[in-house]
N, C-alpha and C positions, 0 to 999 in steps of 0.2 A: 504494500500500500504506500502510495506517495503522500508525503506529509507537506502541508503548506508551510512556507516560511513564516516566521513570527510576524504577527499583525497583518497577515494577508489571508485571503480566502480563495480557494480554488473554485473557478467557475466552469472551466472547459478543459476536458481531456481530448486531445487530438490523437486519433488512433490510425495506424497504418498496419495492415496485415495482422490485426488483432493485438498489436502492441502499442502502448501509449508512447508517442514520440515527443509531444510537446504539451505544455500545460499553460493555460492563461489564468492568472490570478489578479486580484485587485486588493486595494486597501479596504479596510472595513467600511469606509465612507463611499466606496465605489467611484471615486473621482479619478483614479488613474489605474490603468491595467498594465500588467507585465507579462512578457512572453518568456517562458523557460523551456529549455531543451531537457529531455530526460535522458540521462546517461547512467547506465548501471543501476537503475532504480532510484537515482537521486536527481534532484533538480539543479540545473546549471543555468544561471541567469544569462539571458542574452542582452544585447544592447538596446532592444526594442521595448518601448513603452508608449502608451497612447491613452487618450481619453475615450477612444472608440475601440472596443475589443474586436470588432470585425476587421479592422486594419491589421491587428496582430495575427488573426487567423490567416489572412492572405500572405503575410510574411513567412509563416511557418511552412507553406506549401512550396 
């Protein structure tokens, strides 16, 4: 199970071939969203963040 970073909430798991490849999280206030890459079951923060989570979903593909 992938755990959200402190003070963030996981909203979207992006799956490819049955494996979670990316995760989109937000702050508790949902004012900024972050894109993480999943490596070895752990989250690695990417340089991408946005006020619109759909932008991050496009970046992950």
